[in-house]
C-alpha positions in Angstrom: 14.3 -174.0 177.6 15.1 -171.1 175.3 12.1 -169.1 174.1 11.9 -168.9 170.2 9.1 -166.8 169.5 9.3 -163.1 170.2 7.5 -159.9 169.5 9.2 -158.2 166.4 10.2 -154.8 166.8 7.7 -152.2 165.8 9.9 -150.4 163.4 11.1 -153.5 161.8 7.5 -154.8 161.5 6.4 -151.6 159.6 9.3 -152.0 157.2 8.5 -155.5 156.5 4.7 -154.6 156.1 5.6 -151.8 153.9 7.3 -154.3 151.4 3.9 -155.5 150.3 2.7 -151.9 149.5 6.2 -150.4 148.2 8.4 -152.6 145.9 9.6 -149.9 143.4 9.1 -146.2 142.7 6.2 -146.8 140.6 4.1 -147.9 143.6 5.0 -144.8 145.5 3.8 -142.8 142.7 0.6 -144.7 142.1 -0.3 -144.1 145.8 0.6 -140.3 145.7 -1.4 -139.8 142.5 -4.4 -141.5 144.3 -4.1 -139.3 147.2 -3.9 -136.2 145.0 -7.0 -137.2 142.9 -8.9 -138.0 146.4 -7.9 -134.5 147.5 -9.7 -132.9 144.5 -6.7 -131.7 142.6 -7.1 -130.3 139.1 -3.3 -129.7 138.5 -0.7 -132.5 139.3 3.0 -132.1 138.4 5.4 -135.0 139.0 9.2 -134.7 139.2 11.4 -137.6 139.1 15.2 -138.1 139.1 16.8 -141.3 138.0 13.4 -143.0 137.5 12.3 -142.2 140.9 15.2 -143.8 142.7 17.1 -140.7 144.0 13.9 -138.3 144.1 10.1 -138.5 143.7 8.3 -135.2 144.0 4.5 -134.5 143.4 2.8 -131.2 143.6 -0.9 -130.8 143.6 -3.6 -128.1 144.2 -6.0 -130.3 146.2 -7.6 -129.5 149.3 -4.5 -129.8 151.5 -4.2 -130.9 155.1 -4.3 -129.2 158.5 -1.3 -129.4 160.9 -2.9 -131.9 162.9 -3.9 -134.2 159.6 -0.4 -133.7 158.2 1.2 -135.2 161.2 -1.4 -138.1 161.7 -1.6 -139.2 158.0 1.9 -141.0 158.4 0.5 -143.3 161.4 -0.2 -146.7 160.5 -4.0 -147.3 159.3 -4.8 -143.6 159.7 -7.5 -143.0 157.2 -10.3 -140.5 156.4 -12.1 -142.8 154.2 -13.6 -145.6 156.1 -14.6 -146.4 159.8 -15.4 -150.0 159.4 -15.1 -153.0 157.3 -18.7 -152.5 156.1 -17.8 -149.2 154.5 -15.7 -150.9 151.8 -18.9 -152.0 150.0 -19.7 -148.3 149.2 -16.1 -146.8 148.9 -15.5 -144.6 146.0 -12.0 -143.2 146.8 -8.5 -144.8 145.7 -7.1 -144.8 149.3 -8.9 -146.5 152.3 -6.8 -148.5 154.3 -4.2 -145.8 155.7 -1.2 -147.9 154.8 0.3 -145.8 151.8 2.1 -143.1 153.6 3.0 -145.0 156.7 4.7 -147.5 154.3 6.4 -144.9 152.1 7.7 -143.1 155.5 9.0 -146.6 156.6 11.6 -147.0 153.7 12.5 -143.5 152.6 13.0 -140.0 153.8 9.6 -138.1 153.1 9.2 -134.4 153.1 5.6 -133.0 153.2 4.6 -129.3 152.8 0.6 -128.7 152.8 -2.0 -126.0 153.4 -5.6 -125.9 153.3 -7.6 -123.0 151.9 -8.6 -121.5 155.1 -5.1 -121.5 156.6 -2.3 -118.7 155.9 0.5 -120.6 156.7 1.6 -124.1 155.3 2.9 -127.1 157.5 6.1 -128.7 156.7 6.9 -132.2 158.2 9.8 -134.5 157.5 9.7 -138.3 158.2 12.4 -140.7 158.1 12.4 -144.3 159.3 8.9 -144.0 160.5 9.7 -141.2 162.8 9.0 -137.6 162.7 12.4 -135.5 162.8 11.2 -132.0 161.9 7.6 -130.1 162.1 7.4 -126.4 161.2 5.7 -123.6 159.5 6.3 -122.9 155.6 4.9 -121.2 152.8 2.8 -123.2 150.0 -0.2 -122.6 147.9 -3.3 -124.4 148.7 -2.6 -128.3 148.1 0.2 -130.6 149.0 3.8 -131.4 147.9 5.4 -134.8 148.7 9.4 -135.2 148.2 10.6 -138.6 148.5 14.4 -139.2 148.7 16.7 -142.0 150.1 14.4 -144.9 148.8 15.1 -148.1 150.4 18.3 -146.7 152.2 17.3 -148.5 155.3 16.5 -151.7 153.4 19.6 -152.6 151.2 18.2 -156.1 150.3 15.2 -154.6 148.6 17.2 -151.6 147.2 19.4 -154.2 145.2 16.5 -155.7 143.5 15.4 -152.3 141.7 15.7 -152.7 137.9 17.4 -150.6 135.4 16.4 -147.0 135.1 14.6 -147.9 131.9 12.8 -150.6 133.4 11.5 -148.6 136.4 10.8 -145.5 134.0 8.6 -147.7 131.9 6.6 -148.7 135.0 6.0 -145.2 136.1 5.0 -144.0 132.7 2.4 -146.8 132.5 0.9 -145.7 135.7 0.9 -142.1 134.6 -0.8 -142.8 131.4 -3.5 -144.8 133.3 -4.3 -141.8 135.4 -4.1 -139.5 132.5 -6.6 -141.7 130.7 -9.0 -141.8 133.4 -9.1 -138.2 134.5 -9.5 -136.1 131.5 -10.3 -133.0 133.6 -7.0 -132.9 135.4 -3.8 -131.2 134.1 -0.8 -133.7 134.6 2.8 -132.9 133.8 5.7 -135.4 134.3 9.4 -134.4 134.6 12.2 -136.7 134.3 15.8 -135.5 135.1 14.7 -131.9 134.8 13.1 -132.7 131.3 9.6 -132.1 130.6 8.3 -135.7 129.2 4.6 -135.4 129.3 2.4 -132.3 129.3 -1.2 -133.3 129.2 -3.6 -130.5 129.6 -7.0 -131.1 130.7 -9.4 -132.1 127.8 -12.9 -133.4 127.2 -12.2 -136.3 125.0 -10.1 -139.5 124.9 -8.7 -139.0 121.4 -7.0 -135.7 122.5 -5.6 -137.4 125.6 -4.2 -140.2 123.5 -2.5 -137.7 121.2 -0.9 -136.3 124.3 0.6 -139.5 125.6 1.6 -141.3 122.2 3.2 -139.6 119.3 1.6 -141.9 116.8 -1.6 -142.1 114.8 -3.7 -144.0 117.8 -5.8 -141.0 118.6 -7.1 -141.0 114.8 -7.9 -144.7 115.3 -10.1 -144.7 118.2 -13.8 -145.5 118.6 -15.9 -144.3 121.4 -17.6 -147.0 123.2 -20.6 -146.9 125.6 -22.8 -149.8 126.6 -25.3 -150.7 129.4 -26.5 -154.1 130.2 -29.4 -155.3 132.5 -26.5 -156.9 134.7 -26.0 -153.5 136.5 -22.9 -153.1 134.5 -22.1 -149.9 132.5 -19.2 -149.7 130.3 -17.6 -146.8 128.5 -14.4 -145.5 127.0 -12.6 -145.9 123.8 -11.1 -148.9 121.6 -9.0 -149.1 118.5 -10.4 -149.7 115.1 -9.5 -152.9 113.2 -6.8 -151.1 111.5 -4.7 -150.3 114.6 -2.8 -153.0 116.6 0.2 -153.5 118.9 2.6 -156.6 119.6 1.6 -156.5 123.4 -1.1 -155.2 125.8 0.8 -152.1 126.6 -2.3 -149.9 125.5 -5.0 -151.8 127.3 -6.0 -150.0 130.4 -9.1 -151.2 132.4 -10.8 -149.4 135.3 -13.5 -150.6 137.5 -15.4 -147.9 139.1 -12.6 -145.4 138.0 -10.0 -147.7 139.7 -7.2 -148.9 137.6 -6.9 -152.6 137.8 -5.4 -155.8 136.4 -7.8 -158.6 135.7 -7.4 -161.5 133.3 -11.0 -162.3 132.8 -11.7 -158.6 131.5 -8.5 -158.8 129.3 -10.0 -162.2 127.9 -13.2 -160.2 127.1 -11.4 -157.5 125.4 -9.6 -160.0 123.1 -12.5 -162.1 122.7 -14.4 -159.1 121.4 -11.7 -158.5 118.6 -11.6 -162.2 117.7 -11.5 -162.8 113.9 -10.7 -159.0 113.8 -7.0 -158.5 114.6 -4.2 -160.9 113.1 -2.8 -163.5 115.4 -1.0 -162.5 118.4 -1.7 -158.7 117.9 -3.5 -156.6 120.5 -5.9 -153.6 120.4 -5.8 -150.4 122.4 -8.6 -150.2 124.8 -9.3 -147.6 127.5 -12.3 -149.1 129.4 -14.1 -147.8 132.6 -16.5 -150.4 133.9 -19.2 -149.2 136.3 -20.7 -151.8 138.6 -22.6 -152.0 142.0 -19.7 -151.9 144.5 -21.5 -154.7 146.4 -20.7 -157.1 143.5 -17.0 -156.6 143.5 -14.2 -156.9 146.3 -11.5 -154.2 146.0 -9.4 -155.2 149.1 -8.1 -158.4 147.8 -4.5 -157.1 146.8 -2.1 -155.1 149.2 -1.4 -152.5 146.3 -5.0 -152.2 145.4 -4.2 -153.4 141.8 -6.9 -156.0 141.6 -10.4 -156.6 142.2 -12.6 -159.6 142.4 -16.0 -160.0 140.8 -18.8 -161.8 142.3 -19.7 -162.9 138.7 -16.6 -162.8 136.6 -18.1 -164.7 133.7 -20.7 -162.2 133.4 -18.3 -159.4 133.5 -16.0 -161.0 130.9 -18.9 -161.6 128.5 -20.2 -158.1 128.7 -17.0 -156.6 127.7 -16.8 -158.9 124.7 -20.3 -158.3 123.6 -19.8 -154.6 124.0 -16.6 -154.4 121.8 -17.9 -156.8 119.3 -21.0 -154.8 118.9 -19.1 -151.4 118.8 -16.9 -152.8 116.2 -19.8 -154.2 113.9 -21.6 -150.8 114.3 -18.2 -149.1 113.2 -17.8 -151.1 110.2 -21.5 -150.8 109.2 -21.3 -147.3 109.4 -18.2 -147.2 107.2 -19.8 -149.5 104.7 -23.0 -147.2 104.6 -21.0 -144.0 104.1 -19.1 -145.5 101.3 -22.2 -146.8 99.7 -23.6 -143.3 99.8 -20.5 -141.8 98.1 -20.4 -144.5 95.6 -24.0 -144.1 94.6 -23.5 -140.3 94.2 -20.3 -141.0 92.0 -22.6 -143.4 90.0 -25.0 -140.7 89.4 -22.3 -138.3 88.1 -21.1 -141.0 85.8 -24.6 -141.5 84.4 -25.0 -137.7 83.8 -21.4 -137.7 82.0 -22.5 -140.6 79.7 -25.7 -139.0 78.8 -24.1 -135.9 77.7 -24.0 -135.7 73.8 -20.2 -135.8 72.5 -18.8 -135.2 69.2 -17.8 -138.3 66.9 -14.3 -137.8 67.5 -14.7 -138.0 71.3 -17.1 -141.0 71.0 -15.5 -144.2 72.6 -15.4 -147.1 70.3 -17.1 -149.4 73.0 -20.4 -148.5 74.7 -19.8 -147.4 78.1 -22.5 -148.1 81.0 -22.4 -147.1 84.5 -21.7 -149.4 87.4 -24.6 -150.8 89.4 -24.3 -149.2 92.8 -24.3 -152.4 94.6 -21.4 -153.6 92.7 -19.6 -150.6 93.6 -20.3 -151.0 97.4 -18.9 -154.5 97.1 -15.9 -153.3 95.3 -15.4 -150.6 97.7 -15.7 -152.8 100.6 -13.2 -155.4 99.4 -10.6 -152.6 99.2 -11.4 -150.0 101.5 -9.4 -148.9 104.8 -11.7 -150.9 107.1 -10.8 -154.1 106.0 -8.8 -155.9 108.4 -6.2 -157.7 106.6 -4.9 -156.1 103.4 -3.1 -158.3 101.1 0.2 -157.2 99.9 0.6 -157.3 96.0 3.9 -158.4 95.6 3.5 -162.1 94.5 6.0 -161.8 91.8 8.7 -161.1 94.3 7.5 -163.3 97.2 9.7 -166.5 96.4 13.2 -166.3 95.4 13.9 -168.7 92.4 16.4 -171.1 93.8 18.1 -174.1 92.2 16.7 -177.5 92.9 18.3 -179.0 95.9 19.6 -182.6 96.7 17.5 -185.3 97.7 15.4 -184.4 100.7 15.1 -186.2 104.0 12.2 -188.5 104.4 10.1 -188.1 107.6 7.1 -189.9 109.0 4.1 -187.9 110.6 1.2 -189.8 111.9 2.1 -192.8 110.0 2.0 -190.7 106.8 5.1 -190.0 104.5 5.0 -186.3 103.5 7.1 -184.9 100.8 9.4 -187.7 100.2 11.7 -187.9 97.3 8.9 -189.4 95.3 7.6 -187.1 92.6 4.6 -184.9 93.4 2.1 -182.9 91.3 1.1 -179.4 92.2 -2.7 -179.4 91.9 -2.9 -175.5 92.3 -3.6 -173.0 94.9 -6.6 -173.1 97.3 -7.9 -169.7 98.6 -4.5 -168.0 97.6 -3.3 -169.3 101.0 -2.8 -173.2 100.4 -0.8 -175.1 97.9 -2.3 -178.2 97.0 -0.1 -181.5 96.2 -0.8 -185.0 95.2 1.7 -187.6 96.2 1.4 -191.3 96.8 -2.2 -191.2 97.0 -2.3 -188.3 99.5 -3.6 -184.8 99.1 -1.3 -182.4 101.1 -2.3 -178.9 101.8 0.7 -176.5 102.6 0.2 -173.2 104.2 2.4 -170.8 101.9 3.0 -168.3 104.4 4.1 -170.9 107.4 6.1 -172.7 104.9 7.9 -169.7 103.4 8.5 -168.3 106.8 10.3 -171.5 107.9 12.4 -171.2 105.0 13.3 -167.5 105.5 14.0 -168.2 109.1 16.4 -170.6 108.5 18.2 -168.7 106.0 18.5 -165.6 108.3 19.6 -167.7 111.1 22.9 -168.5 109.3 23.3 -165.4 107.2 25.0 -163.4 109.6 25.0 -159.6 108.8 22.4 -158.4 106.6 23.3 -155.9 103.6 21.5 -152.7 103.7 20.1 -150.4 101.1 20.3 -146.6 101.5 16.6 -145.0 101.1 16.3 -142.2 98.9 13.5 -140.9 101.1 14.2 -141.7 104.8 11.3 -142.9 106.9 10.4 -141.0 110.1 8.8 -142.8 113.1 7.2 -140.7 115.7 7.1 -142.3 119.2 7.3 -141.1 122.9 10.6 -140.2 124.1 11.0 -143.3 126.3 10.5 -145.6 123.3 13.2 -143.4 121.4 15.7 -144.0 124.3 14.9 -147.7 124.4 15.2 -148.4 120.6 18.4 -146.1 120.5 20.2 -148.6 122.9 20.1 -151.4 120.0 21.2 -149.3 117.0 24.2 -151.5 116.6 22.1 -154.8 116.7 19.8 -153.3 114.2 22.5 -152.3 112.1 23.8 -156.0 112.0 20.4 -156.5 110.5 20.5 -154.0 107.8 18.3 -151.5 109.5 20.2 -148.0 110.2 18.4 -145.6 112.5 19.1 -142.2 113.9 17.6 -140.0 116.2 15.7 -137.1 114.7 14.3 -135.4 117.7 13.3 -136.5 121.3 10.2 -138.2 119.9 11.3 -139.2 116.5 13.8 -141.8 115.0 14.6 -141.8 111.3 15.3 -145.0 109.4 18.0 -144.2 106.7 18.7 -147.8 105.2 16.8 -150.9 105.3 17.7 -154.6 104.5 17.6 -155.5 100.7 14.1 -156.6 99.9 12.3 -155.2 102.7 9.9 -152.1 102.4 10.1 -149.1 104.9 6.6 -150.1 106.4 7.8 -153.6 107.4 10.7 -152.0 109.1 8.5 -149.6 110.8 6.4 -152.7 112.3 9.7 -154.4 113.3 10.9 -151.3 115.2 7.5 -151.1 116.9 7.8 -154.8 117.6 11.2 -154.3 119.4 9.6 -151.5 121.4 6.7 -153.5 122.5 8.7 -156.4 123.1 11.0 -154.3 125.6 7.9 -153.1 127.3 6.7 -156.6 128.0 10.1 -158.3 128.8 12.0 -155.5 130.7 15.5 -157.2 131.0 15.5 -158.8 127.4 19.1 -160.0 126.5 20.8 -158.9 123.1 20.5 -162.7 122.1 16.9 -163.1 122.9 15.9 -159.7 121.0 18.3 -160.8 117.9 16.0 -164.0 117.7 12.8 -161.8 117.9 14.3 -159.5 115.1 15.0 -162.8 113.0 11.5 -164.0 113.6 10.0 -160.6 112.6 12.1 -160.4 109.4 11.2 -164.1 108.4 7.5 -163.3 108.8 7.7 -159.8 106.9 9.7 -161.3 103.9 7.7 -164.4 103.6 4.7 -164.4 101.1 1.5 -163.8 102.6 -1.9 -165.5 102.7 -3.8 -164.0 99.7 -0.6 -163.7 97.5 -1.1 -165.3 94.0 1.8 -167.6 93.4 3.0 -168.8 89.9 3.6 -172.5 89.4 7.4 -172.2 89.3 7.1 -170.3 92.6 5.1 -172.9 94.2 7.5 -175.5 92.9 10.5 -173.6 94.3 8.8 -173.1 97.5 8.2 -176.8 98.0 11.7 -177.9 97.0 13.1 -175.4 99.4 10.8 -176.6 102.3 11.6 -180.2 101.8 15.4 -179.6 102.6 14.8 -177.1 105.4 15.1 -178.4 108.9 12.0 -178.3 111.2 10.0 -178.0 108.0 6.8 -179.3 109.7 6.2 -176.1 111.6 6.8 -172.4 111.1 9.0 -170.5 113.8 6.0 -169.7 115.6 4.9 -173.3 115.9 1.9 -173.4 113.4 2.0 -176.4 111.2 3.1 -175.9 107.7 1.3 -178.7 106.2 -1.7 -181.2 106.4 -1.8 -184.5 104.7 -5.2 -186.2 103.8 -5.0 -189.8 102.6 -7.1 -191.1 99.9 -8.9 -193.6 102.1 -9.6 -190.8 104.5 -11.2 -188.9 101.6 -13.0 -192.0 100.4 -14.4 -192.6 103.6 -15.7 -189.0 103.9 -17.6 -189.6 100.7 -18.8 -193.0 101.9 -16.8 -195.0 99.6 -14.8 -198.3 100.5 -12.2 -200.3 99.0 -12.5 -203.8 97.9 -9.2 -205.0 96.8 -7.9 -202.4 94.5 -11.2 -201.3 93.3 -13.6 -198.8 95.0 -17.1 -199.5 95.7 -20.1 -197.1 96.4 -21.4 -197.7 100.1 -25.1 -197.8 100.3 -26.7 -194.7 101.9 -29.9 -196.8 102.7 
């Protein structure tokens, strides 16, 4: 009988195992950065060609390795970090399993040059296909240099699954940003295709690091967070103010005991902390390091060490939520307090001015009295910079005055006829957000933004190319060079939507024309939405991106909650909604209207019908 089970060749087994650790260039870079930091490096420079596909080079000034260790470090499960599994409960370094260099050498050509402070001559070793093909003396400063080439040349099946350069580059940048944010005392440099993309000198504060990494106003919108709990958890870092938000989670970085990780429970905790503060489906920036007793977590659950498991995940999640919520509340309270002091001071000045004698010619016709300080506080609070949702005052332009359309289609929803051809009466606007209608013994609430968004979406879907208007003062947007590259790939698509952009510098684009009826600030949000979408969905097709742009334009051109609508505007909005396809939900899936029958209302007020008459229900 033929034997089916065989021992796999050693080198083939190593290559297969390497696939669990190394899937793309970013995985190699993460492992090498971790080694450099574990070695005590204070200057780390990273050089890439073609997003790491053709060359990865990392140079550090860490402690270096002896000739013996330099050779042994490529052996499978060779490590200086642990001696037994029990050591995992107290490990405070990044690497510990001894898999990284072994895996890298199995799927690429690796050149290592290293020297310790006590040695005069450096050691140079070249590994390929898990074999040492050269070992010799060399010249090098104290520290280590790794040069990785021929990535996946011996595993063509894996090489073909590498994504575009832009996609692989985005993965690398995210990892680079994470290490820069955690280790402020290290100088980091990142070169791509011989161009310096990031130069992050050491600093003592997160705001400066954020300014080095992102060319926008994020560094001005960060709040320092520090929190200790009785649950053996300490949290510190920085979070964004309520005024700052993104369209994806790309600026949320979580570290547990200094290790950058991915954890859904902690993400939920962050979002819970911002609940009611940010608009729907918007995300904050957060750079959080959670320090916890190592015995309460398991860091050995993922081959690439990207995840940790908490002994009590619910406690960790709630701790993050509470700390963020408390920090935001304190921030807003301080803002109110500072504004109040400033307003009281202003009021005192007003009082003094009013008490100064003035001539008859200068005396006002009506007696003027100063505002009460508390009145000023509330006025300022309602319009100050820290209010989460600022209403755009453009109500008179929100709804186009369109002719009345033909008889609408009748539709039944939960046994209730909504907005049929029967005449309706507009009662008014509730909370400057909902239009109230009376029709056929029903009270119908219409969400003005959701309804108008559906109308605008259907228009834009069939509109074709959008005409644009040239801006007298073009709008400049700063962003990382990688984002500039991404957005420039879609200039033609943007021009079809009436948005004309050009490159101003490596880190700046300029908007020279916008769609008719849209302000530059809305266009900037659409641009950032596109960038964030490309970050989240790396291989997004043009058709999908076109749909997202239409959604964004519909949202930005629709009237907002808080806009005051005139009666004519409400009438036109409702009549257009009645003839719009899919009128019962906005493009994002939210309902546009909510009906309440007279019977439901009477039941709530404990009334009932007898025939056609209403009788009161006894409450006794």
